[in-house]
N, C-alpha and C positions, 0 to 999 in steps of 0.2 A: 504491500499499498505507499509505502513511504517513499520509496524508489519510481511510485509511477506518480506522484503529487510532486514532487520534485522534476521530472521529466515533462510535466505538464508547465510546471513554471517557465525552463528551459523555452518553450516551444512559446511561450506569450513572451518571450526576450525580458523576462523579469532581470536578467543577471545586469541587465543596464541600467535600471532601477537599484537593485538593494548593492548596499557597499562595506556596508561595517564586514572586515574579515574576519578579524582577532587575531592576523598573526603578519600584519605590514611590517613592526619593527623586526620580526626576525629574515624574512625575506631583505628588505634594506641591510640589515647585515651580511647575507651572502652576497649582495650583489654588491658592495664594498668589499668584503674579501675574494671577489674574484678576480679584482683589479685588471676590465674588460678593458686590450687596449684598442689602438688605433684599428679600423679593421679586421675585428677579429668574431671569429664565427661562434655562436653563443646557441645552443643546444635545450631546449625547454620540453621535460617529457616528463609526466603530460602536463600540457599548461593550461589543461583548464578549462576555465572563463577568464584566463589572462590574470590574473592575480600578480605575477612576477613580470609579465609585461607592461602592465599601468607603470611600474618600478623604474623600470630600465628605461624611463625617458631621458634620462640626462645623460646615455649612454648611445641613445637613439633619435635621432642619425645626429646625433653633434660630433660622434668621436668615429663615424663610418663603420659603427660594428657591424652585421649582419645578425639575426636572428631567426631561429626555423621552429615554430612551436608544433608538437607532434600532441595529437588527441583521437581517440576512436569515435568520438560525439560530434556531429555537426554541429549542434546547437553553442557546442565549447567553441570550436573552430568559428562558426559566427560571429561569437562576444568578441574574439582573440582580431577579428580582421574589423571590426571600428573598433575598438583599441587601436590598433596599430594607423586607422583613417586620422581618427583624433588627434593623436601626437605625431604625426607627419611622419610617419616610417615605413608604410605601407609598401615603397619600393623595396626597403633593406631588409622586410618580413617575407617566411615564406612560410606556409602551413600547412600540414601534410594531416593525412586519416588514413594510418596502417591496418591492415587483414592481422597484425600481428606485431605485437611489444618485441619480440625474438625475432623478427626480420624486417625490420625497418627499408623502405627504399631512399636508403641515402648512402652516398659515397664512401668507403671507409676513409679515415684517418681526417676529415674534413674540419674537426671542431675543436676549435680552442675551448671550448669551456662548454660544462653540460651541469644540469641541473636537473636533479630528479626529488618532486615534491610530492607527499602525499599519493603515490605510488605504491610504493615496493609491501606496505602492510596488508595490500587489501591484494596480495597474491598469493600463491603457494610455494613454498619454497623452491620449487620445479623449475616454476617459471618468472621468480625472481632469478634466478640463476643465468637463466637464459637471456634476459634483460640484460643484466648486468655486466654478462659475454659480452651482450651487442654494443653499448657500452664503450666498452673497453674497443671495440670495430671502430667505431664511429669517432672515439677523443685522436687527435693526432700525436707524437714525440711528447712525452711532457703536457698532455692536456690535461685542464683541472677541472672535478670532480665535488661538486657539492649537492650532499643526501640529505632531506629534512623529513624526517616521518618520527607520526602518534609514538608516544612511549604507554608502556600500562598502563599507568598512573592517568592517562589523558584523560583531561576535569573539561568538560564544555561550560559551567558555569564560572569558570576561572576566564576561559578564553569569554566569554560575552563582557563576565567585568572590566574585563581590562578595555577590549574597545569600547566599552561604552568610558571609560576614565581617562583614555585619549582622545574623546570627541571626533570619534572618525567620522563623523560628518559634518564637520564644519567649513571647509574647502566646497560643499558640494552647490550648485544652484537651487535656489530657493524650493520648484516644485519636487527638485528628487531627496533634496535634504528633509521635505516637510514628510516626504512619500514614508521616508525611511524611519523619521522621527516616530512614525504610528506601527510600520510592520517589521524595519530591517532588521529591528533588532531582535526579532520573537520567528523570523526566519533563519535570522544566526543562531537561535538557542536550537532550534528543532533542527537543525542540520549536525551540528556541532554533536547536541544531543543523540543521534542516532548514531554517528561513528566512535562515540563514549561508551555507548552500550552495547555497538556489535564487540569493541576489542573487548571488554569486561565477558563478553559470552564465549572469546573466542573463536567469533564468525571471523573477523580479521586478526592481524597480528601486531600488539603493541611490540616495539623494539624499547630495548636497551642499549646505549651509546654504545657498551662491550660487544653486546650483538650484532650490532648493526656493522660495525667497524670489523668484527671477524669475518659476516659473507661477502664486504667490500675487498678484503685481504683473501679470501678465497676462488675471490674471482680475478685476483693478479695486480687487485691496486696497493698502490702504496700507500699506506695511510699519513697523513701532515698531521690530525689533530683532530680527536674526537670531541668535540661540545658538551658540556656535561649543565647546561642550564639549572641553577638552583629550585626552579618548580619543577623539577622532573617530567612537566609536559609534552615534552619534544626531545628528539635523538637527534643529533648534526653534527656528521662528517665531512670535512676535506680531505677527499684524497684526489691521487694522479694518478696516468699511467706512467710509467717508469719510460725513462727515456731508451 
């Protein structure tokens, strides 16, 4: 039932109106840590409704970086396409809908930076390892990988509280801000609550930093560092493909 409600909202284009995400600060930290240089190629896997793309505006188009977003949902790609248009970087943006995450229709060794966020936790172990091997194929020599996944103690209520404390709606146009003031945080609580429940019931997999680090090493990556946020809500690992 929950999935049908979310998909209906996507078809109605609600992603263009609902703004609170609860994760903007950590996405901003990942982008800063990536140190994306002029002309570098960035892969966003899975790109969702453009949470990361929206925050890449300082990099696209001013530094001439190139962005490729991969997602299996057409509505997500439509949302990213609109963000690219608004951010004036449509010419540097490619959006791909693959048949399988373990066989992406992209050229080997072409990416300097890859972001994998809120993706592995929904996959079975064998699918996760296949996806990480595919990421290794796509990364160029010494390419950087940044992985962000929820932990076992993922807390939906805390995610929503932080989004409200940051007043994520303050920069929105009046009509969009008014809409989100009424329903935006409620929808965020609905989505995050379902994620937390599925992790608690072992439908989806919550990662400790150590476990996430281990899976990346098993896939052949050199781990630079694993972040251990004090709140324990997320696990974040910075890794690279060995030269």
